[in-house]
C-alpha positions as CSV (number, residue, x, y, z in Angstrom):
1,V,0.0,0.0,0.0
2,Q,1.3,3.4,-0.9
3,L,0.0,6.7,0.3
4,Q,0.5,10.0,-1.4
5,A,-0.5,13.1,0.6
6,S,-0.8,16.7,-0.7
7,G,-2.2,20.0,0.3
8,G,0.0,21.3,3.0
9,G,1.4,24.8,3.1
10,L,1.7,28.1,4.9
11,V,-1.5,29.8,6.0
12,Q,-2.4,32.6,8.4
13,A,-4.2,32.0,11.6
14,G,-8.0,31.7,10.9
15,G,-7.4,30.4,7.4
16,S,-8.2,27.1,5.8
17,L,-6.4,24.2,4.1
18,R,-7.5,21.0,2.6
19,L,-5.3,17.9,2.7
20,S,-5.7,14.9,0.4
21,C,-4.2,11.5,0.5
22,A,-4.6,8.9,-2.2
23,A,-4.0,5.3,-1.4
24,S,-2.9,2.8,-4.0
25,G,-2.0,-0.9,-4.0
26,R,-3.9,-3.6,-2.3
27,I,-6.7,-1.7,-0.5
28,F,-9.3,-3.7,1.3
29,S,-13.0,-2.6,1.3
30,S,-12.9,-2.5,5.1
31,N,-10.3,-0.2,6.6
32,R,-9.8,2.9,8.5
33,M,-8.1,6.0,6.9
34,G,-7.0,8.9,8.9
35,W,-4.6,11.8,9.6
36,Y,-2.0,12.1,12.3
37,R,0.3,15.0,13.0
38,Q,3.6,15.6,14.7
39,A,4.7,19.0,15.9
40,P,8.4,19.7,16.7
41,G,9.4,18.1,20.0
42,K,6.1,16.3,20.4
43,Q,4.7,12.8,19.8
44,R,2.7,12.0,16.8
45,E,-1.0,12.3,17.6
46,L,-4.3,11.3,16.0
47,V,-6.1,14.2,14.3
48,A,-9.0,12.4,12.7
49,S,-10.0,9.0,11.3
50,M,-12.8,7.5,9.4
51,T,-13.7,3.9,8.8
52,S,-15.0,2.6,5.5
53,G,-18.4,2.5,7.1
54,G,-18.3,6.2,7.9
55,T,-17.5,6.2,11.6
56,T,-15.4,9.2,12.5
57,N,-13.1,10.0,15.4
58,Y,-11.6,13.4,16.1
59,A,-9.0,14.8,18.5
60,D,-10.7,17.1,21.0
61,S,-8.4,19.9,19.8
62,V,-9.8,19.9,16.3
63,K,-13.5,19.1,16.9
64,G,-15.7,21.7,15.2
65,R,-12.8,23.0,13.0
66,F,-11.6,20.0,11.0
67,T,-13.7,17.6,8.9
68,I,-12.5,14.3,7.6
69,A,-14.1,12.8,4.5
70,R,-13.2,9.9,2.2
71,D,-14.0,8.8,-1.3
72,N,-14.0,5.0,-1.2
73,A,-14.2,4.6,-5.0
74,K,-10.9,6.6,-5.2
75,N,-9.3,5.3,-2.0
76,T,-8.8,8.9,-1.0
77,V,-9.1,10.6,2.3
78,Y,-9.4,14.3,2.9
79,L,-9.0,16.6,5.8
80,Q,-10.7,20.0,5.6
81,M,-9.0,22.3,8.2
82,N,-10.8,25.6,9.0
83,S,-10.1,28.2,11.6
84,L,-6.5,27.1,11.8
85,K,-4.4,28.1,14.8
86,P,-0.6,28.4,15.2
87,E,-0.8,25.3,17.4
88,D,-2.0,23.3,14.4
89,T,1.5,23.7,12.9
90,A,2.9,20.2,12.3
91,V,3.8,17.6,9.8
92,Y,0.5,15.8,8.9
93,Y,0.7,12.1,8.0
94,C,-2.1,10.1,6.4
95,N,-2.6,6.6,7.6
96,V,-4.4,3.5,6.6
97,Y,-5.2,0.6,8.9
98,Q,-6.4,-2.6,7.4
99,S,-6.1,-6.3,8.1
100,F,-4.0,-5.7,11.2
101,A,-1.4,-3.7,9.3
102,E,-0.7,0.0,9.3
103,Y,0.6,2.2,6.5
104,W,1.9,5.8,6.5
105,G,2.2,8.5,3.9
106,Q,5.3,10.7,3.6
107,G,3.9,13.6,5.5
108,T,3.0,17.1,4.5
109,L,3.9,20.2,6.4
110,V,1.2,22.6,7.6
111,T,2.5,25.9,9.0
112,V,0.0,28.4,10.6
113,S,1.4,31.9,11.2
114,S,0.0,34.1,13.9
């Protein structure tokens, strides 16, 4: 499984960005796709995830601001990030979990200036 993420960049506080991640290879119909992030000096943390059945999970810090979505036909997961804050600055990684295996994308940098 290969994951290709895109959409990061520099944005001012209060702005928006949309991340995309396309999965290729052997993708099962039942899986969980999501986004994690890692800020400098901090551990990687879950941002949001979504199962193929549509169940979502969000970090408390992003609830009401970020929205995860997926296109199962395209094996693509999206993260719409609104009302961005400087503390959202991090490298964002897309993730796929299926059949007891976990896969990671290369990471895309999101920088939010104050």
